[in-house]
C-alpha positions as CSV (number, residue, x, y, z in Angstrom):
1,X,22.5,-44.0,-5.2
2,X,18.6,-45.7,-4.6
3,X,16.4,-45.0,-7.7
4,X,12.8,-43.0,-6.3
5,X,10.2,-44.7,-6.4
6,X,7.4,-44.0,-9.0
7,X,4.5,-41.3,-8.1
8,X,1.8,-43.9,-7.6
9,X,-0.4,-44.2,-11.3
10,X,-3.5,-43.8,-8.9
11,X,-2.6,-40.3,-8.3
12,X,-4.4,-37.6,-9.8
13,X,-1.6,-35.8,-12.0
14,X,-1.2,-34.5,-15.5
15,X,1.3,-37.1,-16.2
16,X,-0.5,-40.1,-14.8
17,X,-3.9,-38.8,-16.6
18,X,-1.1,-38.9,-20.0
19,X,-0.9,-42.9,-19.4
20,X,-4.5,-43.3,-20.3
21,X,-3.8,-41.9,-23.9
22,X,-5.9,-39.7,-26.1
23,X,-9.1,-42.0,-26.9
24,X,-9.9,-42.9,-23.2
25,X,-9.3,-39.6,-22.0
26,X,-11.5,-37.8,-24.8
27,X,-14.1,-40.1,-23.8
28,X,-14.0,-39.1,-20.4
29,X,-13.9,-35.1,-21.4
30,X,-17.0,-36.2,-23.5
31,X,-18.7,-37.6,-20.3
32,X,-17.9,-34.9,-18.4
33,X,-19.3,-32.5,-20.7
34,X,-22.2,-34.1,-21.4
35,X,-23.9,-33.2,-18.6
36,X,-21.8,-29.8,-18.1
37,X,-22.6,-27.2,-20.4
38,X,-19.6,-25.2,-19.0
39,X,-17.3,-27.7,-20.2
40,X,-18.8,-28.0,-23.3
41,X,-18.7,-24.2,-24.2
42,X,-14.9,-24.4,-23.1
43,X,-14.3,-27.7,-25.3
44,X,-16.0,-26.3,-28.6
45,X,-13.7,-22.9,-27.6
46,X,-10.6,-25.5,-27.5
47,X,-11.4,-26.9,-30.8
48,X,-11.9,-23.8,-32.1
49,X,-8.8,-23.0,-31.2
50,X,-7.0,-25.3,-32.6
51,X,-8.6,-24.2,-36.3
52,X,-7.7,-20.6,-36.2
53,X,-8.7,-17.0,-34.1
54,X,-11.7,-16.2,-36.1
55,X,-12.9,-19.9,-35.2
56,X,-12.4,-19.1,-31.5
57,X,-13.7,-15.3,-31.9
58,X,-16.7,-16.4,-33.0
59,X,-17.4,-18.9,-30.0
60,X,-16.3,-16.0,-27.6
61,X,-18.9,-13.7,-29.2
62,X,-22.0,-15.9,-29.2
63,X,-21.1,-16.7,-25.1
64,X,-20.4,-12.8,-24.8
65,X,-23.7,-11.9,-26.4
66,X,-25.9,-14.4,-24.7
67,X,-24.3,-13.4,-21.2
68,X,-25.1,-9.4,-22.3
69,X,-28.6,-10.0,-23.5
70,X,-29.6,-11.5,-20.6
71,X,-31.9,-10.4,-18.3
72,X,-32.5,-13.3,-15.6
73,X,-31.7,-12.6,-12.4
74,X,-29.0,-14.6,-11.0
75,X,-29.2,-16.2,-7.1
76,X,-26.6,-16.2,-4.8
77,X,-26.7,-20.1,-5.3
78,X,-26.1,-19.8,-9.2
79,X,-23.2,-16.7,-8.7
80,X,-20.6,-19.1,-8.4
81,X,-21.4,-21.0,-11.6
82,X,-21.4,-17.4,-13.7
83,X,-18.3,-16.3,-11.8
84,X,-16.6,-19.8,-13.3
85,X,-17.9,-19.2,-17.1
86,X,-16.6,-15.5,-16.6
87,X,-13.6,-17.0,-15.5
88,X,-13.3,-19.4,-18.4
89,X,-13.7,-17.1,-21.0
90,X,-11.0,-14.4,-19.7
91,X,-8.8,-17.8,-19.9
92,X,-9.1,-18.4,-23.6
93,X,-9.3,-14.7,-24.7
94,X,-5.6,-14.2,-22.4
95,X,-4.5,-17.9,-22.4
96,X,-5.6,-18.7,-26.6
97,X,-6.8,-15.9,-28.6
98,X,-4.3,-13.3,-27.7
99,X,-1.4,-15.8,-29.1
100,X,-3.5,-16.0,-32.4
101,X,-4.3,-12.6,-32.9
102,X,-3.4,-10.0,-31.0
103,X,-6.4,-7.5,-31.9
104,X,-9.0,-10.1,-32.2
105,X,-8.0,-10.9,-28.6
106,X,-8.4,-7.1,-27.4
107,X,-11.4,-6.5,-28.6
108,X,-13.1,-9.7,-26.6
109,X,-11.4,-8.7,-23.4
110,X,-12.8,-5.1,-23.6
111,X,-16.5,-6.6,-24.5
112,X,-16.2,-9.1,-21.8
113,X,-15.6,-6.1,-19.2
114,X,-18.4,-4.4,-20.8
115,X,-20.4,-7.2,-19.5
116,X,-20.0,-5.8,-15.9
117,X,-23.0,-3.1,-15.6
118,X,-25.7,-5.4,-17.1
119,X,-24.1,-8.4,-14.7
120,X,-23.9,-5.7,-11.8
121,X,-27.9,-5.1,-12.3
122,X,-29.1,-8.9,-12.1
123,X,-27.0,-10.8,-9.9
124,X,-26.9,-10.7,-6.2
125,X,-23.3,-10.3,-5.2
126,X,-23.3,-9.3,-1.5
127,X,-19.4,-10.2,-0.7
128,X,-18.4,-8.2,-4.2
129,X,-16.8,-11.6,-5.9
130,X,-18.1,-10.0,-9.3
131,X,-16.0,-6.9,-8.7
132,X,-13.0,-8.3,-7.5
133,X,-13.1,-10.4,-10.7
134,X,-13.1,-7.6,-13.1
135,X,-10.8,-5.3,-10.8
136,X,-8.4,-8.2,-11.1
137,X,-8.3,-8.6,-14.8
138,X,-7.2,-5.0,-15.5
139,X,-3.4,-6.0,-15.6
140,X,-4.2,-8.3,-18.5
141,X,-6.0,-5.8,-20.2
142,X,-3.3,-3.6,-20.0
143,X,-1.1,-6.5,-21.6
144,X,-3.4,-6.8,-24.5
145,X,-3.5,-3.0,-24.8
146,X,0.1,-3.0,-24.9
147,X,0.7,-5.9,-27.1
148,X,-1.9,-4.4,-29.4
149,X,0.0,-0.6,-29.3
150,X,-1.3,3.0,-29.6
151,X,-2.3,2.5,-33.0
152,X,-5.0,-0.4,-31.9
153,X,-6.1,0.2,-28.6
154,X,-5.7,3.8,-27.9
155,X,-8.9,4.5,-30.6
156,X,-11.1,1.8,-28.3
157,X,-10.1,2.7,-24.7
158,X,-10.3,6.5,-25.5
159,X,-13.6,5.5,-26.8
160,X,-14.7,3.6,-23.4
161,X,-13.5,6.6,-21.6
162,X,-15.8,9.2,-23.3
163,X,-19.1,7.0,-23.1
164,X,-18.5,4.6,-20.1
165,X,-16.5,6.7,-17.6
166,X,-17.8,5.0,-14.6
167,X,-16.5,2.2,-14.7
168,X,-13.3,2.4,-17.3
169,X,-11.7,5.4,-15.5
170,X,-11.4,2.9,-13.0
171,X,-10.2,0.1,-14.8
172,X,-7.4,1.7,-16.7
173,X,-6.5,3.9,-13.8
174,X,-5.7,0.0,-11.9
175,X,-4.5,-1.4,-14.5
176,X,-2.2,1.3,-16.1
177,X,1.3,0.2,-14.2
178,X,0.8,-2.6,-16.9
179,X,-0.1,-0.5,-19.6
180,X,3.4,0.2,-22.0
181,X,4.4,4.0,-21.8
182,X,4.0,4.3,-25.6
183,X,0.0,3.1,-25.4
184,X,-0.1,5.1,-21.9
185,X,1.4,8.2,-24.2
186,X,-0.8,8.4,-26.6
187,X,-3.6,7.5,-24.6
188,X,-2.5,10.7,-22.4
189,X,-2.5,13.0,-25.7
190,X,-5.7,11.6,-27.3
191,X,-7.5,12.8,-24.2
192,X,-6.1,16.1,-23.8
193,X,-4.7,17.5,-26.8
194,X,-7.0,20.2,-28.0
195,X,-9.6,19.2,-25.0
196,X,-10.7,20.9,-22.1
197,X,-8.7,20.3,-19.3
198,X,-10.3,17.1,-17.3
199,X,-12.0,17.0,-14.2
200,X,-13.4,14.2,-11.2
201,X,-12.3,10.8,-12.8
202,X,-11.2,11.6,-16.3
203,X,-8.5,13.4,-14.5
204,X,-7.3,10.9,-11.9
205,X,-7.3,8.6,-15.2
206,X,-4.8,11.2,-16.7
207,X,-2.7,11.8,-13.8
208,X,-2.2,8.7,-14.0
209,X,-1.2,8.1,-17.2
210,X,0.8,11.0,-17.1
211,X,2.9,8.9,-14.5
212,X,3.7,6.4,-16.7
213,X,4.5,8.4,-19.6
214,X,6.7,10.8,-17.7
215,X,4.3,13.6,-18.8
216,X,4.9,15.9,-15.6
217,X,3.2,18.9,-17.4
218,X,-0.3,16.7,-18.1
219,X,-0.2,15.5,-14.4
220,X,-0.2,18.6,-13.2
221,X,-2.8,20.0,-15.7
222,X,-5.0,17.4,-14.2
223,X,-4.6,19.0,-10.7
224,X,-7.6,21.0,-9.7
225,X,-6.8,24.7,-9.2
226,X,-8.5,24.4,-5.6
227,X,-6.4,21.5,-4.5
228,X,-3.5,23.2,-5.5
229,X,-3.3,25.1,-2.4
230,X,-3.4,21.9,-0.1
231,X,-0.4,21.3,1.4
232,X,-0.7,17.7,0.4
233,X,-1.2,18.1,-2.8
234,X,1.1,21.4,-3.3
235,X,3.9,19.8,-1.4
236,X,4.0,16.7,-4.0
237,X,4.1,19.4,-7.0
238,X,6.6,21.0,-5.8
239,X,8.8,17.8,-5.0
240,X,8.6,16.5,-8.6
241,X,9.0,20.1,-10.2
242,X,12.6,20.2,-8.0
243,X,13.6,16.7,-9.2
244,X,13.1,18.2,-12.6
245,X,15.4,20.9,-12.1
246,X,12.7,23.0,-12.1
247,X,13.0,25.1,-9.4
248,X,11.2,28.5,-9.8
249,X,8.2,26.8,-10.6
250,X,8.6,24.6,-7.8
251,X,9.1,26.9,-5.6
252,X,5.7,28.8,-6.8
253,X,3.8,25.1,-5.8
254,X,5.4,25.0,-2.4
255,X,5.0,28.6,-1.6
256,X,1.1,28.2,-2.5
257,X,0.4,25.2,-0.5
258,X,2.0,26.8,2.6
259,X,-0.2,26.0,5.7
260,X,-2.1,29.8,6.0
261,X,-3.7,31.3,9.4
262,X,-7.6,31.1,9.2
263,X,-9.5,33.9,8.7
264,X,-9.8,36.7,11.7
265,X,-12.5,36.1,14.0
266,X,-15.6,38.4,13.4
267,X,-15.8,38.6,17.1
268,X,-13.1,40.2,17.9
269,X,-10.8,37.2,19.2
270,X,-7.0,36.9,18.6
271,X,-5.8,36.0,15.5
272,X,-4.9,32.1,15.4
273,X,-1.3,31.3,14.0
274,X,-0.8,29.5,10.8
275,X,-1.0,25.3,11.3
276,X,2.5,24.2,11.6
277,X,3.3,22.1,7.9
278,X,2.9,18.7,7.7
279,X,6.1,16.2,7.6
280,X,5.4,15.7,3.6
281,X,5.3,19.8,2.7
282,X,8.8,20.3,5.1
283,X,10.3,17.3,2.7
284,X,9.5,19.0,-0.1
285,X,10.9,22.1,1.2
286,X,14.1,20.4,1.3
287,X,13.8,19.5,-2.1
288,X,13.4,23.1,-3.1
289,X,15.8,24.6,-1.7
290,X,18.6,22.0,-3.0
291,X,17.0,22.7,-6.3
292,X,17.6,26.2,-5.9
293,X,21.2,25.2,-4.5
294,X,20.8,27.1,-1.3
295,X,22.6,23.8,0.5
296,X,23.5,25.2,3.4
297,X,19.5,25.9,4.1
298,X,18.7,22.7,2.9
299,X,20.8,21.1,6.0
300,X,19.2,23.9,8.4
301,X,15.8,22.3,7.2
302,X,16.7,18.8,7.5
303,X,17.9,19.3,11.3
304,X,14.6,21.2,11.6
305,X,12.6,18.1,10.2
306,X,14.5,15.6,12.3
307,X,13.8,18.1,15.6
308,X,10.2,18.0,15.1
309,X,9.7,14.1,13.8
310,X,13.1,12.4,14.9
311,X,12.4,10.6,11.7
312,X,15.8,8.2,11.3
313,X,15.4,8.9,7.1
314,X,15.8,12.7,8.3
315,X,18.8,11.9,10.2
316,X,20.3,9.4,7.7
317,X,20.1,12.0,4.8
318,X,22.0,14.5,7.3
319,X,24.5,11.9,7.8
320,X,24.9,10.6,4.3
321,X,26.0,14.5,3.4
322,X,28.6,15.1,6.1
323,X,32.9,14.4,5.8
324,X,34.2,11.8,8.2
325,X,34.4,12.8,11.9
326,X,31.5,15.6,11.4
327,X,29.0,12.4,10.9
328,X,29.9,11.7,14.9
329,X,29.3,15.1,15.4
330,X,25.9,15.0,14.1
331,X,24.9,12.1,15.9
332,X,25.5,13.2,19.4
333,X,23.5,16.2,18.8
334,X,20.6,14.1,17.1
335,X,20.4,11.5,20.5
336,X,20.7,14.8,22.7
337,X,17.7,15.8,21.0
338,X,16.1,12.7,20.8
339,X,16.9,12.0,24.7
340,X,15.3,15.6,25.8
341,X,12.1,14.9,23.2
342,X,8.9,16.4,24.7
343,X,7.8,12.7,24.0
344,X,9.8,10.6,26.2
345,X,8.7,7.7,24.6
346,X,9.2,8.6,21.2
347,X,12.4,9.9,22.3
348,X,13.2,6.7,23.1
349,X,11.9,4.5,20.7
350,X,14.1,6.1,18.3
351,X,17.3,5.6,20.3
352,X,16.3,2.4,21.1
353,X,15.4,1.5,17.2
354,X,18.4,3.5,15.6
355,X,20.1,2.1,18.4
356,X,22.3,4.4,20.6
357,X,21.6,1.9,24.0
358,X,23.8,3.6,25.8
359,X,22.2,6.9,25.1
360,X,18.3,5.6,25.6
361,X,19.5,3.8,29.4
362,X,20.8,7.4,30.5
363,X,17.6,8.9,29.2
364,X,15.6,6.2,31.1
365,X,17.3,7.3,33.7
366,X,17.1,10.6,33.6
367,X,13.5,10.4,32.9
368,X,12.3,7.4,34.2
369,X,9.3,9.4,35.8
370,X,8.0,10.4,32.9
371,X,8.4,6.9,31.1
372,X,4.7,5.2,31.0
373,X,5.3,1.4,29.7
374,X,2.0,1.5,27.3
375,X,4.2,1.1,24.4
376,X,4.4,-2.3,22.9
377,X,7.7,-2.7,22.5
378,X,8.8,-1.4,26.8
379,X,9.7,-5.2,27.4
380,X,11.4,-5.9,24.4
381,X,13.7,-2.6,25.2
382,X,14.5,-4.3,28.3
383,X,15.4,-7.8,27.4
384,X,17.7,-5.6,25.2
385,X,19.1,-3.3,27.9
386,X,19.2,-6.0,31.2
387,X,22.5,-7.4,30.3
388,X,24.5,-3.7,30.2
389,X,22.1,-1.5,31.3
390,X,20.2,-3.3,34.5
391,X,19.0,0.0,36.3
392,X,17.5,1.2,33.0
393,X,16.2,-1.8,32.3
394,X,14.4,-2.2,35.7
395,X,12.9,1.1,35.3
396,X,11.0,-0.2,32.1
397,X,9.7,-3.5,33.6
398,X,8.2,-1.5,36.7
399,X,6.6,0.9,34.3
400,X,5.1,-1.6,31.9
401,X,3.7,-2.8,35.0
402,X,1.9,-0.2,36.3
403,X,0.6,0.9,33.2
404,X,-0.6,-2.6,32.5
405,X,-2.6,-2.8,36.3
406,X,-3.6,0.7,35.9
407,X,-5.4,-0.3,32.6
408,X,-7.2,-2.9,34.3
409,X,-5.4,-5.8,34.0
410,X,-5.2,-6.9,37.4
411,X,-2.4,-9.3,38.6
412,X,-2.1,-11.2,35.3
413,X,0.4,-13.3,33.8
414,X,2.3,-10.8,32.5
415,X,2.0,-8.3,35.1
416,X,3.3,-11.4,37.5
417,X,6.1,-12.3,35.0
418,X,7.3,-8.7,34.6
419,X,7.3,-8.2,38.3
420,X,9.6,-11.2,39.0
421,X,11.6,-10.1,35.9
422,X,12.1,-7.0,37.7
423,X,13.1,-8.9,41.0
424,X,15.5,-10.3,39.5
425,X,17.3,-7.1,37.7
426,X,17.2,-5.1,41.3
427,X,19.4,-7.0,42.7
428,X,21.5,-6.8,40.1
429,X,21.3,-3.3,40.0
430,X,21.4,-2.7,44.0
431,X,18.0,-1.5,44.1
432,X,16.3,-2.1,47.4
433,X,13.1,-0.8,46.4
434,X,11.3,-3.8,45.0
435,X,9.0,-4.6,48.2
436,X,7.8,-1.2,48.0
437,X,7.3,-1.8,43.8
438,X,5.4,-4.4,44.8
439,X,3.2,-2.8,47.4
440,X,2.1,0.0,45.5
441,X,1.0,-2.2,42.7
442,X,-1.1,-3.9,45.1
443,X,-2.4,-0.5,46.1
444,X,-3.5,0.2,42.4
445,X,-5.3,-3.1,41.9
446,X,-7.0,-3.1,45.3
447,X,-6.6,-6.6,46.5
448,X,-3.8,-8.1,48.3
449,X,-3.8,-11.4,46.1
450,X,0.0,-12.9,46.8
451,X,1.8,-13.2,43.4
452,X,2.2,-16.7,42.5
453,X,5.6,-18.6,42.9
């Protein structure tokens, strides 16, 4: 085998730079650092990290204090330099100090985050780059907290939330997915045990910590009473309680959030009925019925959900519970419901997506007059049906062409392409109405410009 040629020595890579040797590289670094304060600080910190964690922590503290005490306004020209400085500090904390001393690293990371409020007051940042930088570091903060453990991290995080809630609620909420369950659970206890019921931003943090630590009761307690009557909130509560086997509480949560009729009109108008529950609420109802052991009613609810939404997931849940051969009967029932759905385009989309092409073709031929070609997949559906069901494909192509023309596209390239495809399919399907179809398009356009050949 021929030897692979070596990378040219002049290519700027770490391996090639190593050939320069320690002395030459050190000289080059000193030359670069001579005109760049950021490089000087970085090199001093790298040297300090070789001495030990306290020395590196001291160098970091100097820079964090300088940035925190400064009142100099930063223009948009200087902003990139500041962001590079902050990124360098972050990397030294996460990549260097954390390996040497977890406690010192976590303390400096908290100090780094605490720079943000002062910076926002003096940095011109119309693109929000500063906020994105700090938001992007929340996962690293959580990892450092997890490495330190509950005893070291929780008092600091709790104090940050107690004294600087506005920013820290967002940061802890964003990073909670990288927080260890042990730290999340301990912080949750610190925020809730013997404390008033959390509200506002603190309640959001508590809910996220409860999710991370698997504490369902703490999660529920942080939901305001008024929100529990909203279907989108009560349904989530009911589903989680049902999954935990707490059927009675799940039923109570579901019933409390059932959509209610609006209050009677003071003008004697006819009372309005209660609005239909949202799909999410219906799904929670199925889960609650299952938790209560009411299997047959749960199956009926699944069918009701499918009939309303044509949800493929709802149908798959029905099919998965049926024995052999009964699933065929269930599919026939589902396809019939889709074909008769009040919105023919949505019914067709379900049949094409399942896929049930024969049933889709029959539906198109039966309800072709109701179909509109506004759906973006109409032409794709026609191409999938063309080989076996040319008549159905022809109906779809014509519907798409009519819709585009009526939307004002005129005889565009897309419309002319559809017309020519329809002409070929008309021959295959034995349809002699192509000329009348084209004439109708020209009438809609208001022009007799001939089609391009």
